[in-house]
C-alpha positions, 0 to 999 in steps of 0.5 A, a space after each residue: 363515302 359511307 358503307 355498311 359493314 357486316 360479317 358472319 350473318 350465318 343465315 339459316 332455317 335451323 334454330 341452334 340448340 342454344 336458341 329459344 326463339 325462331 332463328 329464321 324470324 330473328 334474322 329476317 327481322 334484323 336483316 330487314 332493319 339493316 336493308 331499311 337503313 341502307 336504302 334510306 341512307 343510300 349506303 352499299 353493304 359490304 359483307 365479310 363472308 359466311 353469308 349463310 350457315 351452310 353452303 346449300 340451304 335452298 329454303 333459306 336462299 328462297 327467303 333471302 331472295 324474297 327479302 332482297 327483291 324488295 331492296 333492289 336499289 341497295 348494293 350488297 357485296 360479299 366474299 365467300 366464307 368457309 360456311 358458304 363453300 365446300 372447303 377450298 372448292 372452286 365450284 362456289 357457284 353451286 351454293 346458296 351464295 353462288 346462286 345470289 351472285 350468279 343471278 346478280 342479286 349480290 355482287 362478289 368481291 374478288 381479286 380483279 377487277 375491283 368494284 369501284 365507288 367514286 375513287 375507291 377500289 374494293 377488293 375481296 379475298 374469300 376464305 382460302 384465297 390469296 390477297 389481291 395486289 391493289 392498284 388504286 390510291 384508296 383501296 378497301 379489302 374485304 376478307 374472310 380470315 382468322 384475324 383477331 385482336 387477341 387470342 380467344 382461348 389459350 393456344 388459339 392460333 390466329 392472324 394478329 390484326 395489327 401485324 396484318 394491317 402493317 403487312 398490307 399498307 396498300 389497303 386503307 381499310 380492311 374488313 374481316 369476318 370469321 372470328 366472331 368478335 367485334 373490334 376495330 384496330 386503328 393505325 395512325 401515322 402522325 407524320 404522313 397524317 394518314 389513318 388505316 382501319 381494320 374492322 370486324 363488325 362481329 356476328 349478326 346472330 348469337 348462335 351459342 350461349 357463350 360468356 361473350 354472347 351473353 354480353 354481346 349486342 348485335 350491331 353493324 358498322 357505318 364506315 365513313 371513308 372521308 373521316 376514316 371513322 366507324 359508327 356503330 348502329 344497334 340492331 334491335 334484338 332481344 336480351 341474351 337471357 331471353 333468347 339464349 339457354 345454357 341448359 344443353 350445356 348443363 345437361 351435358 355436364 350432368 350426364 358426364 358427372 353421372 358417368 364419372 360416378 358410375 365408373 367410380 362406383 364399379 367395384 374394383 374387385 369385379 374382374 372384367 375379362 374379354 369373354 362375355 360368357 365369363 362376365 355373365 357367369 360372374 354376374 349371375 353368381 354374385 347376384 344370386 340369380 335364380 336357377 330357372 332364369 339361368 336356364 332360360 338365359 342358357 337356352 337363349 345363348 345356345 340358340 
């Protein structure tokens, strides 16, 4: 059996500050490519959460419904990420992803009962949910959790991928979203001749002009449960330098630098007090402001 693996789609109609293109047109083009591939190859799509960039986005929801309606034969299964819901709220179904699930356009992956394909049981753990105790022989877990192969920055708190896979031996495949990094962790038991996989397919969209995203190329994974392998399929996309800009970051640095210079250039001899009048008087005196202007200022302050 083969599945398409996705996570962190973050579908939105609001183009991020770091993007130079129209983000809505971009994700529509990418999602259509994936749906075409899934339809042609008869593969269900498993999504590791953060389907939408925010819980309620009715315009984006309508565009997603319009697009998915052309691919009714493709099964799309997803968990909720934190961007798909309000904190740990149980009222998930008043959200954009909730509408897709309630209308039957997308299937929710939950604890029980699992969704079955042949002899494969697929369970889900949305953001903040407990991990189900599976009952089948071949179990797949789709989860939205901060699982990573390595820290993203000094002091980064995360769930170690290797440890998480060992902690849940009842799952042969774990698909995770949340950490916007692509990786596959493989655990092989030579004695038992078994293989287990933990897969993070990475985000669909490059939302920020980070060093990682400047090198990142969007792909989706094809999971083959018979061979226990993943194959990466390139999603057509523009080069990072064409769709991403760091100008807003540079502007921020320039502003911070100018502020630092301003603070440094303030005379240490200038005595600052908590009295506005005293500060104003000192300014007027030091800058030799003309008396007629001082009179106008005084009259305004009296009023």
